[in-house]
Structure formats: C-alpha cells, structure tokens
Residue, then its C-alpha position, 0 to 999 in steps of 0.5 A: m344309654e340303654m334303658i332297663k325295665l324293672k318289674p313294677e314291684l321291684q320298681a316300687q322297692l327301689a323307689d322306697y329305698a331311694a326315698r329312705h336314703g335321700q337319693n334319686q332312683a338312679a343313684a340308689l340303683d347304682q349304689v345297690l348294684t355296686t354293693y351287691l356285685a362287690w359282695e357277689r365277687q367276694d363270695y365267688e372268690e371265697a368259694v373258689e379258694g375253698i374248693r382249691r384248698g379242699m382239692a389240695d387236701v385230697e391230693a395231699g391225702r388229708t381226708r377221712p372216711a365219710a362214715v367217720f365224718l357223718t358220725e361226728v356230725r350226728r354226735k355234734y348236732g344230735f342227729p339220729g344215727 
C-alpha cells in the first residue's frame, strides 16, 4: 500500500474530522474522498451537459445578440449601463 503524505495542517483537520465522526483517520479520509469525488464527477457531467445544450442551441439558431442579453442582465440586477 502506498503512503500518501499530507500537509500537517491537513492532517490536523483530518484528525479533527475523524474524531468528530467517531472514525479512525483512514476511514474518515475514505469517506471524505468518496463523497468529494462523487460530487466532482456529478459537477463535471452537469457542466458537460450544459455545454452540449448550449452548443445545440447555437447550432439550432436559438441565440440572441450579446447586447440584448447584457441589457436584460443590467436591468434585472440593477447594474449600471
């Protein structure tokens, strides 16, 4: 098994997390990494799908001039024009 060195401050955070969750550090690290990597994968897939939808809109001609969009955003959020 390969050992991974953690920065001391990260090691301290992991120790605190493990203690608060009643786990040893290895189990806590496994849980945290599993949760984060699942979130990261979902975020990535959602981003890719959003880009695909955007490209499909462009290819289908469902676009509007940037000036129109920016005017709408300024009005909606009260930004100066």
